[in-house]
Backbone bond lengths (Angstrom), bond angles and torsions (degrees), N, CA, C in turn:
res aa  C-N    CA-C-N  psi(-1)  N-CA   C-N-CA  omega(-1)  CA-C   N-CA-C  phi
1 M - - - 1.440 - - 1.530 109.25 -
2 I 1.316 115.72 133.22 1.459 121.45 177.33 1.525 107.29 -122.91
3 T 1.342 115.82 134.83 1.453 119.09 -173.86 1.527 111.62 -156.72
4 H 1.329 115.26 160.64 1.465 121.22 171.41 1.531 110.57 -93.92
5 I 1.331 116.47 -6.55 1.467 121.99 -178.64 1.522 108.83 -97.89
6 L 1.315 116.10 129.31 1.468 121.12 -178.74 1.527 110.84 -60.29
7 P 1.349 117.12 115.62 1.469 119.67 177.26 1.534 111.06 -69.15
8 E 1.290 115.40 151.39 1.462 120.73 177.50 1.522 109.50 -61.81
9 N 1.321 116.31 137.79 1.468 123.29 178.76 1.526 112.86 57.55
10 F 1.322 117.44 32.96 1.461 121.74 179.08 1.526 109.25 -65.86
11 S 1.333 116.02 125.77 1.464 121.95 -177.53 1.532 108.87 -133.31
12 P 1.359 117.34 83.50 1.468 119.83 -174.06 1.522 113.02 -66.62
13 K 1.319 114.85 136.34 1.468 121.81 179.00 1.522 111.91 -101.20
14 M 1.346 117.31 -15.75 1.461 120.12 -178.77 1.519 110.05 -165.80
15 N 1.324 114.13 171.94 1.454 123.50 171.09 1.516 107.55 -113.24
16 V 1.328 116.27 132.62 1.454 122.37 177.60 1.527 107.73 -116.20
17 V 1.328 116.17 139.88 1.459 122.19 177.97 1.525 109.05 -117.91
18 A 1.340 115.97 147.94 1.462 121.56 178.00 1.520 107.81 -148.65
19 C 1.344 115.79 155.25 1.459 118.80 -176.44 1.523 112.28 -135.80
20 F 1.331 115.06 132.23 1.452 122.16 167.94 1.522 106.56 -84.16
21 I 1.335 116.90 106.86 1.467 122.52 176.50 1.523 106.13 -96.81
22 I 1.316 116.56 111.21 1.456 121.91 -172.03 1.519 111.19 -108.53
23 C 1.337 114.81 137.72 1.469 121.64 176.04 1.522 108.32 -153.45
24 D 1.313 116.89 130.06 1.468 122.58 177.60 1.527 113.09 52.14
25 G 1.335 117.57 40.19 1.456 121.67 176.51 1.512 115.29 78.13
26 K 1.320 116.60 6.41 1.467 121.15 178.38 1.528 109.03 -124.34
27 F 1.328 116.03 164.69 1.460 120.13 176.41 1.524 109.90 -131.60
28 L 1.323 114.26 159.67 1.465 121.74 -172.63 1.518 111.87 -86.95
29 L 1.333 115.87 128.59 1.461 122.85 169.88 1.525 108.53 -119.50
30 L 1.328 115.44 143.77 1.459 122.65 179.34 1.523 108.88 -117.47
31 K 1.336 116.37 140.19 1.473 121.32 179.48 1.520 109.70 -96.64
32 R 1.327 115.37 123.20 1.462 121.18 -178.39 1.526 111.38 -66.87
33 S 1.320 115.80 143.60 1.458 121.83 175.63 1.532 108.93 -62.14
34 P 1.344 117.67 144.07 1.467 119.68 179.68 1.524 113.08 -61.10
35 K 1.320 117.32 -23.18 1.467 121.49 -177.51 1.527 112.79 -82.50
36 D 1.335 117.56 -16.73 1.463 121.98 -176.57 1.528 110.77 -91.34
37 S 1.337 114.88 167.97 1.456 118.85 174.98 1.526 108.44 -60.31
38 H 1.298 116.01 143.77 1.471 122.40 -177.13 1.532 110.81 62.26
39 G 1.315 116.83 34.12 1.455 122.31 -177.21 1.519 113.52 -52.90
40 K 1.315 115.09 140.42 1.457 126.15 177.89 1.528 113.77 69.72
41 K 1.318 118.33 5.68 1.467 121.82 177.77 1.527 109.00 -91.78
42 W 1.320 115.55 154.27 1.463 122.16 178.57 1.518 109.79 -98.13
43 G 1.333 115.74 139.07 1.455 120.01 178.90 1.510 112.10 -153.35
44 L 1.291 114.92 171.10 1.458 122.03 175.08 1.526 109.65 -73.61
45 P 1.317 118.33 159.82 1.465 118.53 166.45 1.533 107.12 -57.53
46 A 1.322 115.95 125.46 1.468 119.51 -170.49 1.517 110.97 -162.71
47 G 1.317 115.10 166.93 1.455 120.74 175.36 1.508 110.83 171.45
48 S 1.312 115.37 179.33 1.460 119.91 -177.44 1.528 111.20 -87.23
49 V 1.312 114.12 154.23 1.458 121.71 176.96 1.529 107.37 -79.70
50 D 1.330 116.77 123.89 1.462 121.82 179.77 1.525 111.07 -80.13
51 E 1.304 115.40 159.68 1.468 122.14 176.24 1.531 109.53 -53.60
52 G 1.324 116.87 130.95 1.451 121.76 177.63 1.522 114.88 86.02
53 E 1.343 117.59 -2.89 1.459 121.95 178.92 1.524 109.90 -100.92
54 N 1.339 115.71 153.16 1.456 118.42 165.81 1.534 107.12 -100.00
55 E 1.309 116.71 177.00 1.458 120.41 -175.19 1.535 112.15 -63.57
56 Y 1.339 117.15 -38.69 1.472 119.64 178.69 1.527 111.30 -63.64
57 E 1.315 116.82 -45.65 1.472 119.96 179.01 1.522 110.30 -61.20
58 A 1.333 116.39 -41.03 1.458 120.71 -178.18 1.528 111.71 -64.98
59 I 1.340 117.65 -44.84 1.464 117.88 -177.09 1.523 111.18 -70.01
60 L 1.315 118.17 -36.91 1.467 119.47 177.08 1.527 110.46 -62.95
61 R 1.327 117.10 -40.53 1.467 121.69 177.42 1.531 110.36 -64.74
62 E 1.314 116.86 -47.47 1.465 120.37 -177.48 1.529 111.93 -63.19
63 I 1.324 117.39 -42.69 1.472 120.05 178.25 1.526 109.71 -58.78
64 S 1.319 116.17 -47.19 1.466 120.79 -178.96 1.530 111.44 -63.88
65 E 1.337 116.74 -47.69 1.467 120.45 -177.98 1.528 112.10 -63.72
66 E 1.318 116.95 -42.92 1.458 120.11 -171.80 1.526 114.38 -85.09
67 S 1.338 116.78 -28.65 1.463 118.94 -174.35 1.524 114.13 -123.35
68 G 1.327 117.42 -13.05 1.450 120.43 -175.44 1.515 113.51 76.93
69 I 1.329 116.92 3.08 1.464 121.49 179.36 1.527 108.62 -87.23
70 H 1.322 116.22 132.53 1.467 120.36 178.91 1.524 108.99 -106.34
71 V 1.321 115.39 124.00 1.455 122.75 -179.01 1.521 108.08 -120.39
72 N 1.316 116.77 137.28 1.458 121.34 175.94 1.530 109.92 -82.15
73 K 1.321 116.37 148.03 1.462 121.05 -178.62 1.526 111.55 -55.96
74 E 1.324 117.17 -37.99 1.469 119.50 -178.34 1.537 112.68 -72.12
75 D 1.333 117.54 -9.55 1.469 121.34 -179.90 1.527 112.84 -101.93
76 I 1.321 116.38 9.47 1.458 120.69 -178.91 1.523 108.25 -124.68
77 A 1.322 116.43 141.50 1.470 120.85 -178.83 1.519 110.16 -123.42
78 Y 1.314 114.49 142.15 1.459 120.95 176.43 1.517 108.78 -75.66
79 N 1.324 116.50 130.15 1.462 121.63 -177.42 1.523 112.50 -100.12
80 G 1.322 118.11 -27.43 1.459 120.94 -178.88 1.512 111.77 139.84
81 W 1.329 115.46 -175.98 1.463 119.57 -177.66 1.516 110.63 -140.91
82 H 1.340 113.48 162.41 1.465 123.10 178.89 1.527 108.78 -133.00
83 Y 1.310 114.92 158.31 1.459 121.84 164.92 1.524 106.26 -87.55
84 V 1.329 116.78 136.87 1.462 120.20 176.97 1.511 108.71 -127.47
85 R 1.320 114.83 132.51 1.457 121.92 174.57 1.523 107.13 -123.70
86 Q 1.332 114.67 108.71 1.461 121.03 174.82 1.520 105.71 -127.03
87 K 1.325 118.72 -124.42 1.466 119.37 174.75 1.519 110.11 -67.46
88 I 1.345 115.54 -31.89 1.455 122.24 173.36 1.523 108.09 -131.83
89 D 1.321 116.22 164.34 1.462 121.34 175.07 1.524 109.34 -90.03
90 F 1.344 116.33 140.27 1.459 120.26 175.09 1.520 110.85 -157.25
91 F 1.338 115.13 162.30 1.458 121.94 173.29 1.523 108.03 -91.18
92 Y 1.337 116.79 138.62 1.465 123.02 -179.01 1.522 108.00 -119.49
93 H 1.336 116.31 109.54 1.463 123.28 -177.78 1.524 108.91 -101.63
94 T 1.340 116.94 129.90 1.460 119.53 178.20 1.528 110.89 -113.10
95 F 1.308 113.53 147.99 1.464 123.55 179.69 1.520 108.26 -128.34
96 I 1.325 115.24 167.24 1.458 121.70 176.08 1.519 109.12 -139.07
97 T 1.319 115.49 141.66 1.457 121.57 169.98 1.522 107.59 -143.38
98 S 1.318 115.85 145.19 1.465 121.33 178.08 1.519 109.08 -116.36
99 L 1.315 115.49 135.32 1.455 121.64 -179.36 1.523 109.91 -109.69
100 G 1.316 116.99 146.52 1.453 122.38 -179.74 1.513 113.86 -77.46
101 R 1.319 115.87 -23.95 1.465 120.52 179.16 1.523 108.71 -149.88
102 L 1.324 115.51 156.52 1.465 119.40 179.72 1.523 109.90 -65.13
103 P 1.314 117.09 125.51 1.457 119.99 178.93 1.526 111.35 -86.39
104 E 1.307 115.03 166.12 1.464 119.59 169.61 1.526 106.59 -72.65
105 V 1.322 116.61 132.74 1.467 121.48 178.12 1.519 107.82 -105.94
106 R 1.318 116.11 125.86 1.468 122.65 176.89 1.530 106.99 -118.93
107 L 1.318 115.62 106.51 1.460 121.10 -174.53 1.522 112.70 -74.53
108 S 1.322 114.94 146.92 1.459 120.85 172.00 1.529 108.36 -81.85
109 R 1.309 116.26 177.06 1.472 120.84 178.52 1.526 111.66 -68.08
110 E 1.339 116.23 -15.83 1.467 120.55 -179.94 1.527 112.36 -71.84
111 H 1.351 117.40 -14.97 1.455 120.91 -172.92 1.523 111.29 -131.35
112 T 1.334 114.59 151.79 1.462 119.83 -178.32 1.522 113.14 -114.96
113 D 1.332 117.60 -13.16 1.455 120.19 -176.56 1.525 109.00 -160.11
114 Y 1.311 115.40 164.84 1.462 121.06 173.75 1.514 109.25 -145.91
115 R 1.318 115.45 157.41 1.466 121.00 176.25 1.521 109.02 -148.76
116 W 1.331 115.15 144.96 1.454 122.71 169.05 1.525 105.05 -95.47
117 V 1.332 117.81 119.88 1.457 121.70 -171.74 1.527 111.97 -133.21
118 T 1.311 115.29 157.27 1.459 121.24 169.59 1.537 107.21 -82.61
119 P 1.319 117.07 163.61 1.470 118.34 175.79 1.536 112.09 -56.97
120 E 1.316 117.22 -40.09 1.462 120.70 -179.55 1.530 111.21 -63.11
121 E 1.320 116.43 -42.39 1.469 120.27 177.84 1.527 110.52 -64.96
122 A 1.314 116.76 -42.39 1.464 121.11 -178.35 1.523 111.56 -60.38
123 L 1.325 116.75 -41.01 1.468 120.27 -176.63 1.524 113.10 -67.72
124 K 1.328 118.09 -10.12 1.466 122.40 176.14 1.532 111.72 -95.62
125 M 1.339 116.65 -2.26 1.466 121.35 -176.25 1.524 110.75 -94.79
126 D 1.325 116.02 166.23 1.459 122.61 178.22 1.535 107.99 -82.55
127 L 1.330 115.79 88.88 1.464 122.28 -172.10 1.520 112.35 -90.45
128 L 1.330 114.53 159.74 1.455 120.89 170.94 1.529 109.90 -58.59
129 T 1.291 117.16 152.94 1.458 122.61 179.47 1.522 110.76 -51.76
130 D 1.314 116.07 131.22 1.471 125.32 175.87 1.525 114.85 73.10
131 L 1.334 119.36 -4.22 1.464 119.08 179.88 1.529 111.16 -66.50
132 D 1.317 116.93 -31.46 1.466 119.17 177.48 1.524 111.38 -58.59
133 A 1.325 117.85 -41.70 1.468 121.55 178.59 1.529 110.73 -64.58
134 C 1.320 117.22 -39.27 1.470 120.98 178.58 1.534 111.14 -65.25
135 I 1.323 116.37 -41.43 1.466 120.61 179.70 1.526 109.81 -64.64
136 R 1.331 116.85 -45.97 1.468 119.73 179.09 1.530 111.28 -60.28
137 E 1.314 116.48 -44.43 1.465 120.63 179.59 1.510 111.53 -65.12
138 F 1.324 116.94 -46.02 1.451 121.54 -176.08 1.527 111.84 -63.53
139 F 1.332 116.93 -41.28 1.462 120.36 -173.95 1.534 112.68 -97.44
140 S 1.331 117.90 8.94 1.480 119.33 179.08 1.515 111.92 -77.69
């Protein structure tokens, strides 16, 4: 469950960051490796905030590690956060960046494929839990 309303007894174990990387009216989705958690599901470049990092540092690191795309801090904007209750509770922070041209994507071992998709195309894919709600909210 993903929500803007504080769930009862919410006990967050981590902060997760994710980014809508937009170019030419599409955004980047990455397909998780079958061996990783959430295997074969599609998601945004994302990951947890490490000890000593803030959310901006974490998302810039995750984008670079997962896609090989380098984004400057001044070119990324904070979009907001949600409460998430799945197997554990966590905060989910989203960011947005727009690119002038399609970059070369170099996947990490965590991913097996990538696609630039419209919101409509994304909603037909096998997405990570609750990502459909984030896409609908973001592009509404």
